[in-house]
C-alpha positions as CSV (number, residue, x, y, z in Angstrom):
1,M,47.4,11.8,-21.9
2,D,49.7,9.3,-20.1
3,R,47.1,6.6,-20.6
4,I,46.9,7.3,-24.3
5,L,50.7,7.2,-24.7
6,I,51.0,4.0,-22.7
7,T,48.3,2.4,-24.8
8,A,49.9,3.5,-28.0
9,I,53.2,2.0,-27.0
10,F,51.8,-1.3,-25.8
11,V,49.6,-1.7,-28.8
12,G,52.5,-0.7,-31.1
13,I,54.9,-3.5,-29.8
14,P,52.8,-6.5,-31.0
15,T,51.7,-4.6,-34.1
16,L,55.4,-4.2,-35.1
17,A,55.9,-7.9,-34.5
18,Y,53.0,-8.7,-36.7
19,A,54.3,-6.4,-39.4
20,K,57.7,-8.1,-39.3
21,L,56.0,-11.5,-39.6
22,V,54.1,-10.4,-42.6
23,N,57.1,-8.8,-44.3
24,N,59.1,-12.0,-43.9
25,I,56.5,-13.9,-46.0
26,D,58.0,-11.9,-48.9
27,R,61.3,-13.8,-48.6
28,F,63.1,-12.8,-51.8
29,E,62.0,-9.4,-53.0
30,K,61.2,-7.0,-50.1
31,E,58.8,-4.2,-50.8
32,P,60.0,-0.6,-50.4
33,T,59.8,0.5,-46.8
34,L,58.1,3.8,-47.9
35,Y,55.2,1.9,-49.5
36,L,54.8,-0.4,-46.5
37,I,54.6,2.7,-44.2
38,G,52.2,4.3,-46.7
39,A,49.8,1.3,-46.6
40,F,50.0,1.2,-42.8
41,L,49.2,4.9,-42.5
42,W,46.4,4.7,-45.0
43,G,44.8,2.0,-42.8
44,A,45.4,4.0,-39.6
45,L,44.1,7.3,-40.8
46,P,42.0,7.7,-44.0
47,A,40.5,4.2,-43.8
48,A,39.7,4.4,-40.1
49,I,38.2,7.8,-40.3
50,A,36.1,7.1,-43.5
51,A,34.8,3.8,-42.1
52,L,33.8,5.4,-38.9
53,I,31.9,8.2,-40.6
54,L,30.1,5.9,-42.9
55,Q,29.2,3.5,-40.0
56,L,27.8,6.4,-38.0
57,I,25.6,7.3,-41.1
58,L,24.5,3.7,-41.5
59,E,23.7,3.4,-37.8
60,I,20.8,5.8,-38.2
61,P,18.5,3.5,-40.2
62,V,19.7,0.4,-38.3
63,A,18.7,2.0,-35.0
64,A,15.4,3.2,-36.4
65,F,14.5,-0.3,-37.7
66,F,15.9,-2.6,-35.0
67,G,16.5,-0.4,-32.0
68,T,19.9,0.2,-30.5
69,E,19.9,-2.6,-28.0
70,S,18.5,-5.5,-30.1
71,I,20.6,-8.4,-31.2
72,G,19.4,-7.8,-34.8
73,G,20.7,-4.2,-34.7
74,Q,24.0,-5.3,-33.2
75,L,24.5,-8.0,-35.8
76,V,23.7,-5.6,-38.7
77,S,26.0,-2.9,-37.3
78,T,28.9,-5.1,-36.2
79,A,28.7,-8.1,-38.5
80,V,27.6,-6.4,-41.7
81,N,28.2,-2.6,-41.8
82,A,31.6,-2.8,-40.1
83,P,33.1,-5.5,-42.3
84,V,31.8,-4.0,-45.6
85,T,32.9,-0.4,-44.9
86,E,36.2,-1.3,-43.2
87,E,37.4,-3.8,-45.8
88,I,36.5,-1.5,-48.7
89,F,38.4,1.4,-47.3
90,K,41.4,-0.6,-46.1
91,G,41.5,-2.3,-49.5
92,C,41.8,1.1,-51.1
93,A,45.5,1.2,-49.9
94,V,46.2,-1.9,-52.0
95,A,44.3,-0.4,-55.0
96,I,46.3,2.8,-54.9
97,I,49.6,1.0,-55.0
98,Y,48.3,-1.4,-57.6
99,F,47.2,1.3,-60.0
100,T,50.0,3.9,-59.3
101,R,53.1,1.9,-58.4
102,R,52.8,-1.2,-60.5
103,Q,56.5,-1.6,-60.8
104,E,56.5,-2.5,-57.1
105,F,53.5,-4.8,-57.3
106,D,54.7,-8.1,-58.7
107,G,52.2,-10.7,-57.6
108,W,50.0,-12.1,-54.9
109,V,52.7,-12.1,-52.3
110,D,53.2,-8.4,-52.7
111,G,49.4,-7.9,-52.5
112,L,49.3,-10.0,-49.3
113,V,52.0,-7.8,-47.7
114,Y,50.5,-4.5,-48.7
115,G,47.0,-5.6,-47.6
116,A,48.1,-6.9,-44.3
117,M,50.0,-3.6,-43.6
118,A,46.9,-1.6,-44.3
119,G,44.9,-3.8,-42.0
120,L,47.5,-3.6,-39.2
121,G,47.4,0.2,-39.4
122,F,43.6,0.2,-39.1
123,A,43.8,-2.3,-36.1
124,Y,46.5,-0.1,-34.4
125,V,44.2,2.9,-34.3
126,E,41.1,1.0,-33.5
127,N,42.7,-0.9,-30.6
128,I,43.9,2.4,-29.1
129,V,40.4,3.9,-29.3
130,Y,38.8,0.8,-27.8
131,L,41.3,0.5,-24.9
132,V,41.2,4.2,-24.0
133,N,37.4,4.7,-24.3
134,L,35.9,1.4,-23.2
135,T,37.9,0.7,-20.0
136,N,37.7,2.5,-16.7
137,N,40.6,0.8,-14.9
138,W,43.8,-1.0,-15.6
139,G,42.2,-4.4,-14.8
140,D,39.6,-3.9,-17.6
141,W,42.4,-2.5,-19.8
142,T,44.5,-5.6,-19.4
143,S,41.7,-7.9,-20.1
144,L,40.6,-6.1,-23.3
145,Y,44.2,-5.7,-24.4
146,F,44.8,-9.4,-24.2
147,F,41.8,-10.3,-26.3
148,R,41.9,-7.4,-28.9
149,V,45.6,-7.0,-29.3
150,I,47.2,-10.3,-28.5
151,I,44.5,-12.9,-29.3
152,F,42.8,-11.1,-32.2
153,G,45.4,-8.5,-33.1
154,F,46.2,-9.9,-36.5
155,M,42.7,-10.3,-37.8
156,H,42.4,-7.0,-39.6
157,G,45.7,-7.7,-41.3
158,F,44.6,-11.1,-42.4
159,W,41.3,-10.0,-43.8
160,T,42.8,-7.2,-45.9
161,A,45.6,-9.5,-47.0
162,L,42.9,-11.5,-48.8
163,T,41.9,-8.4,-50.7
164,G,45.6,-7.9,-51.5
165,I,45.9,-11.4,-52.8
166,G,43.1,-10.8,-55.2
167,F,44.9,-7.7,-56.6
168,G,48.1,-9.7,-56.7
169,L,46.6,-12.5,-58.7
170,A,45.1,-10.0,-61.1
171,R,48.5,-8.4,-61.6
172,N,49.8,-10.8,-64.2
173,M,46.4,-11.5,-65.9
174,G,45.7,-10.2,-69.3
175,N,41.9,-10.6,-69.3
176,P,40.2,-7.5,-67.8
177,I,37.1,-9.5,-66.8
178,A,39.3,-12.1,-65.0
179,K,41.1,-9.2,-63.2
180,V,37.8,-7.8,-61.9
181,I,36.6,-11.3,-60.8
182,V,39.6,-12.2,-58.8
183,I,39.9,-8.7,-57.2
184,A,36.2,-8.8,-56.3
185,G,36.7,-12.4,-55.0
186,G,39.5,-11.3,-52.7
187,L,37.5,-8.4,-51.3
188,T,34.4,-10.7,-50.8
189,L,36.5,-13.2,-48.9
190,A,37.8,-10.4,-46.7
191,I,34.3,-9.2,-45.9
192,L,33.0,-12.7,-45.2
193,G,35.9,-13.6,-42.9
194,H,35.4,-10.3,-41.0
195,L,31.6,-10.8,-40.9
196,I,32.0,-14.4,-39.4
197,H,34.4,-13.1,-36.8
198,N,32.3,-10.1,-35.7
199,G,29.1,-12.1,-35.8
200,A,30.7,-14.7,-33.4
201,I,31.8,-12.0,-31.1
202,V,28.3,-10.5,-30.9
203,L,26.7,-13.9,-30.3
204,M,29.4,-14.6,-27.7
205,Q,27.8,-12.0,-25.5
206,R,24.6,-13.9,-25.6
207,N,26.0,-17.4,-25.5
208,S,29.5,-18.1,-24.2
209,A,29.8,-21.3,-26.3
210,T,30.2,-19.2,-29.4
211,V,33.7,-18.2,-28.2
212,F,34.9,-21.4,-29.9
213,V,33.6,-20.0,-33.2
214,A,35.8,-16.9,-32.8
215,L,38.8,-18.9,-31.7
216,G,38.2,-21.3,-34.6
217,N,38.3,-18.4,-37.0
218,Y,41.7,-17.3,-35.6
219,S,43.0,-20.9,-35.8
220,F,42.0,-20.9,-39.4
221,L,43.9,-17.6,-39.9
222,A,47.1,-19.1,-38.5
223,L,46.8,-22.2,-40.7
224,V,46.2,-20.1,-43.8
225,M,49.1,-17.7,-43.0
226,I,51.5,-20.6,-42.5
227,S,50.3,-22.3,-45.7
228,L,50.7,-19.1,-47.6
229,S,54.2,-18.5,-46.3
230,V,55.3,-22.0,-47.3
231,W,53.6,-21.7,-50.8
232,A,55.1,-18.2,-51.3
233,A,58.6,-19.5,-50.6
234,H,58.1,-22.4,-53.0
235,H,56.5,-20.3,-55.7
236,E,59.1,-17.5,-55.7
237,R,62.0,-20.0,-55.6
238,K,60.6,-21.6,-58.8
239,I,60.5,-18.1,-60.4
240,L,64.2,-17.7,-59.5
241,E,65.1,-21.1,-60.9
242,T,63.2,-20.5,-64.1
243,Y,64.0,-16.9,-65.0
244,L,67.6,-16.7,-63.8
245,Q,68.8,-19.9,-65.4
246,D,69.7,-18.1,-68.7
247,E,71.7,-15.5,-66.8
248,V,74.4,-18.1,-66.1
249,P,77.3,-17.5,-66.5
250,E,77.3,-14.0,-68.0
251,I,75.4,-12.2,-65.3
252,I,75.7,-14.6,-62.3
253,S,77.9,-17.6,-61.8
254,A,76.6,-21.2,-61.6
255,E,77.6,-21.1,-57.9
256,D,75.6,-18.0,-57.3
257,Y,72.6,-19.4,-59.2
258,A,72.7,-22.5,-57.0
259,G,72.9,-20.3,-53.9
260,L,70.0,-18.1,-55.0
261,C,67.8,-21.2,-55.4
262,N,68.8,-22.6,-52.0
263,H,66.4,-22.1,-49.1
264,R,69.0,-21.8,-46.4
265,N,70.8,-18.9,-48.1
266,H,67.5,-16.9,-48.1
267,T,66.8,-17.8,-44.5
268,L,70.3,-16.4,-43.5
269,A,69.8,-13.2,-45.5
270,R,66.3,-12.7,-44.1
271,F,67.5,-12.7,-40.5
272,R,70.6,-10.6,-41.5
273,F,73.2,-13.3,-40.8
274,A,74.5,-12.8,-44.3
275,P,76.6,-9.9,-45.4
276,K,74.9,-6.7,-46.6
277,Q,76.2,-7.3,-50.1
278,Q,74.7,-10.8,-50.3
279,R,71.3,-9.4,-49.2
280,A,71.5,-6.8,-52.0
281,F,72.5,-9.5,-54.5
282,I,69.5,-11.6,-53.6
283,Q,67.1,-8.6,-53.8
284,A,68.4,-7.6,-57.2
285,A,68.3,-11.1,-58.5
286,A,64.7,-11.6,-57.3
287,E,63.7,-8.3,-59.0
288,L,65.3,-9.4,-62.2
289,A,63.5,-12.7,-62.2
290,Q,60.1,-10.9,-61.5
291,K,60.7,-8.3,-64.3
292,K,61.6,-11.0,-66.8
293,L,58.3,-12.8,-65.9
294,Q,56.3,-9.6,-66.3
295,L,58.0,-8.8,-69.6
296,I,56.8,-12.2,-70.9
297,K,53.3,-11.9,-69.5
298,M,52.6,-8.2,-69.7
299,G,55.0,-6.8,-72.3
300,E,56.9,-3.6,-71.8
301,E,54.4,-2.1,-69.3
302,G,56.3,1.2,-68.9
303,G,59.9,-0.1,-69.2
304,N,60.4,-3.7,-68.2
305,S,63.2,-4.2,-70.7
306,A,65.1,-1.1,-69.4
307,E,64.6,-2.3,-65.8
308,I,66.0,-5.7,-66.8
309,V,69.1,-4.1,-68.2
310,R,69.5,-2.0,-65.1
311,L,69.2,-4.9,-62.8
312,R,71.7,-6.9,-64.8
313,A,74.2,-4.1,-64.4
314,V,73.5,-4.0,-60.6
315,L,74.2,-7.7,-60.3
316,K,77.4,-7.4,-62.3
317,E,78.5,-4.6,-60.1
318,L,77.7,-6.5,-56.9
319,K,79.5,-9.6,-58.2
320,S,82.6,-7.6,-59.1
321,N,82.9,-6.0,-55.6
């Protein structure tokens, strides 16, 4: 029991750091904490359990055809069955939020965050299971911990973030066929990325040179996440500039508008150097800009106009205090 508890704590520390990193990509309009926790828990429990059950079922024909020890059987089980089942079930967390809480699903950045949180939840449980069951001493535990949690700990989050981006891109599309295509495309990229990584790990056991394939995959991950973070900041700042301009000076002052569109102000708010009221003002302003964009692209969609009126009132109240 002590070993399980220690493992859970030490896996949880970097997982929390990864979660904060992901949440900071959404610089302007933070997602509700309850939804983020829900996505994480979905990945940790229903997705992990359902994927495990289906993989055990699929292992029966694989073992019968290839044998349990063959490289072919390992590749099918690890590099095909696992990516397909895990990415589908993890992606269900994003789908649930997308279809049931659309008011909190504004675009691809939101999809990225929700998807990554579901992936991190899955990785958290999976890493605990591997560390507890596949190591016999603390030396082996430390070695496996380093590779699974530190080196490759963000991979599950990254793959499911691709699924989330697909849902996010579909969010503001009007064509149903286009929606299906981009959602399927995001899921396909997630499965392919997972497949390449797992396949490299299996081959690494036969040929140590293939470790570079796995590390290359992780380097690509880092490059993509940094690029997405920069693009998200630029994209959402343009939304603020475009959809808040006509709120000056009745709802926000010209000075506030300039501050909202300034990168440094958001950096200060993100790291909590700004007063609580300023962070609330930035959040409400970002939500207002997003709702105005959705009203133009998607129409009322369950009350966008009413939400715009409410957010304007919130901004006025914050400005008057």
